[in-house]
C-alpha positions in Angstrom: 95.4 105.7 112.5 93.6 102.4 113.0 95.1 99.0 112.2 93.0 96.0 111.4 93.7 93.3 114.0 90.9 90.8 113.0 88.1 90.5 110.4 84.9 88.6 111.4 82.4 87.7 108.7 79.0 88.2 110.4 76.7 87.6 107.5 77.1 87.3 103.7 77.0 91.1 103.5 78.3 92.2 106.9 81.7 92.0 108.6 83.2 93.2 111.8 86.6 95.0 111.9 88.4 94.6 115.1 90.9 97.5 115.3 94.0 98.6 117.2 93.8 102.3 117.8 96.8 103.7 119.7 95.8 106.4 122.1 92.0 105.6 121.9 90.4 107.8 124.6 87.5 105.4 125.2 83.9 105.8 124.2 80.3 105.4 125.3 77.9 102.8 124.0 76.0 104.3 121.0 78.8 106.6 119.7 80.3 106.4 116.2 83.5 107.2 114.4 84.4 108.7 111.0 86.6 106.7 108.7 88.6 108.4 105.9 90.1 106.5 103.0 92.6 108.1 100.7 93.4 106.6 97.3 96.8 106.6 95.6 95.8 109.6 93.5 94.8 111.6 96.6 91.0 111.1 96.3 89.4 110.9 99.7 86.1 109.4 100.9 84.7 109.6 104.5 81.8 107.8 106.1 80.5 107.4 109.7 80.1 104.0 111.3 78.7 103.1 114.7 80.9 101.5 117.3 80.0 97.9 118.0 82.3 97.2 120.9 81.4 98.1 124.5 83.5 100.7 126.4 85.0 97.8 128.4 86.5 96.2 125.3 90.3 96.0 124.7 89.8 96.7 121.0 87.6 99.0 119.0 85.1 97.0 116.8 83.0 98.3 113.8 80.4 96.2 112.1 80.1 97.3 108.5 77.3 96.4 106.0 78.3 96.2 102.3 76.3 98.5 100.1 76.3 98.0 96.3 77.0 101.7 95.6 79.1 102.3 98.7 82.6 103.3 97.8 83.8 103.0 101.4 81.7 100.0 102.5 82.7 98.0 99.4 86.4 98.5 100.3 85.9 97.8 104.0 83.8 94.7 103.3 85.9 93.5 100.4 89.5 94.4 99.9 90.5 95.3 103.5 92.7 92.7 105.2 94.3 92.2 108.6 97.3 94.6 109.0 95.8 97.3 106.8 95.5 100.8 108.2 93.2 103.8 107.7 92.4 107.1 109.2 89.8 107.2 112.0 88.3 110.0 114.0 86.3 109.7 117.1 84.5 108.9 119.3 81.7 111.2 118.1 78.2 111.8 119.5 76.7 112.5 122.8 72.9 112.1 122.2 72.4 108.5 121.1 74.3 107.0 124.1 73.5 104.9 127.1 75.2 103.4 130.1 74.1 101.4 133.1 74.1 104.5 135.3 71.1 105.7 133.4 69.0 103.1 135.2 65.4 102.3 134.2 64.5 99.5 131.7 66.3 99.5 128.4 64.1 99.2 125.3 65.9 98.8 121.9 64.4 98.6 118.4 66.7 97.8 115.4 66.3 97.4 111.7 69.1 95.7 109.7 72.6 97.1 110.6 70.9 99.4 113.0 71.7 96.7 115.5 75.3 97.8 115.7 75.1 100.7 118.3 72.5 98.7 120.2 74.8 95.7 120.4 77.4 98.1 122.0 74.7 98.9 124.6 73.8 95.2 125.3 77.5 94.3 125.4 78.1 97.1 127.8 75.2 96.0 130.0 76.6 92.5 130.1 80.1 93.6 130.9 79.2 96.2 133.5 76.6 94.1 135.3 78.2 90.6 135.7 75.9 89.9 138.6 72.4 88.5 137.6 70.7 90.4 140.4 72.1 93.6 139.0 70.8 92.7 135.5 67.4 91.9 136.9 67.3 95.4 138.3 68.0 96.8 134.9 66.1 94.6 132.4 66.5 95.0 128.6 64.4 94.2 125.6 65.4 94.2 121.9 63.0 94.1 118.9 65.0 93.4 115.8 63.6 93.5 112.2 65.4 91.6 109.4 64.4 90.6 105.9 65.8 87.0 106.2 67.0 84.8 109.1 70.5 84.7 107.5 70.6 88.5 107.5 70.4 88.8 111.3 73.7 90.3 112.5 75.1 88.8 115.7 72.3 86.3 115.7 74.3 83.6 117.7 75.7 86.2 120.2 72.2 87.5 120.9 71.0 84.0 121.6 73.9 83.4 123.9 73.3 86.7 125.8 69.6 85.7 126.3 70.6 82.2 127.5 72.8 83.8 130.1 70.5 86.6 131.2 66.9 86.1 132.4 66.4 89.9 132.4 67.2 90.2 128.6 64.5 89.5 126.0 65.2 89.5 122.2 62.3 89.4 119.7 62.9 89.0 116.0 60.6 89.8 113.1 61.4 88.4 109.7 59.8 90.4 107.0 60.5 88.5 103.8 61.9 85.0 104.1 61.4 83.4 107.6 63.0 80.0 108.2 61.0 76.8 108.0 58.8 76.4 111.1 59.1 80.1 112.1 56.3 81.0 114.5 57.4 84.6 115.3 56.5 87.9 113.8 56.5 88.0 109.9 55.9 91.7 109.2 57.4 95.1 109.5 57.4 96.7 112.9 54.1 98.4 113.6 52.2 100.0 116.5 50.5 96.8 117.5 53.8 95.0 117.6 55.4 97.7 119.7 52.4 97.7 122.1 52.9 94.0 122.7 56.7 94.2 122.9 57.3 97.3 125.1 56.9 98.0 128.7 54.1 100.4 129.6 54.9 104.1 129.6 54.6 104.2 133.4 57.8 102.1 133.6 59.6 105.0 131.8 61.9 102.8 129.7 64.9 104.4 127.9 64.1 103.8 124.2 66.7 103.7 121.4 65.7 103.1 117.8 68.2 102.7 115.0 67.8 101.6 111.4 66.6 102.9 108.0 64.7 106.2 108.1 61.2 104.9 107.4 61.5 102.3 110.2 62.9 104.8 112.7 60.2 107.4 112.0 57.4 104.9 112.2 58.6 103.4 115.4 59.4 106.7 117.1 55.9 108.1 116.2 54.2 104.9 117.5 56.0 105.1 120.8 54.9 108.6 121.4 51.3 107.7 120.3 51.4 104.8 122.8 52.1 107.4 125.6 55.9 107.2 126.0 57.7 110.4 126.9 59.3 111.8 123.7 62.3 112.9 125.7 63.1 109.2 126.4 62.8 108.2 122.7 66.2 108.6 121.0 66.7 107.8 117.4 69.5 107.3 114.8 68.8 106.7 111.2 70.5 106.0 107.9 69.9 105.1 104.3 68.2 101.9 102.9 69.5 98.5 104.2 68.2 95.0 104.3 66.0 95.7 107.2 62.7 95.2 105.6 61.8 98.7 106.8 
């Protein structure tokens, strides 16, 4: 069982649940958990959510996006309060994972709430490599697609990570409502954008792509067409979100 220790409102539709999980065995950046909710009449609903916290964290954190027809997300993003408890199973997954021992540059592409497991990777990198020289030896880039500036999850934290780390680059593309004076990308992620953003294939970066299915398929295909090793392109996908896919 998990107990809610803190609730952090990230955006108007997204919140982070900080959890106490007795006996938690630890996890790798990129893994997920299954949450099971049980109603008073015995009805059960179960959904999978990516872990947002790094393996070095003292608590488990999940960042949840509210979906209009989501019977689980509507509860987690609405009624759930500090002190509430629910069933949790995990960690789950061994494919879409990364740690600093993997080496090579880290290249991340996210759409909407697809940022969540990638944030776990960036937080892990920051925690495991406190020395700037070590970070320079393992540079990272993130390309993040959102519909609106206000929809960017962890926007302030990403800016802080960049300000403290010369080997981390974060690029945003705003597909629908960019803020006044915006000079960055204003379109969905495409092959030309990826060619400009990514390291060349000869650098053999580790590529992780997470977001709505159309975005993930488009990005993964483009990376392979650009010459990247398909074995280094790892993907995780889910249903529609506010990513401007």
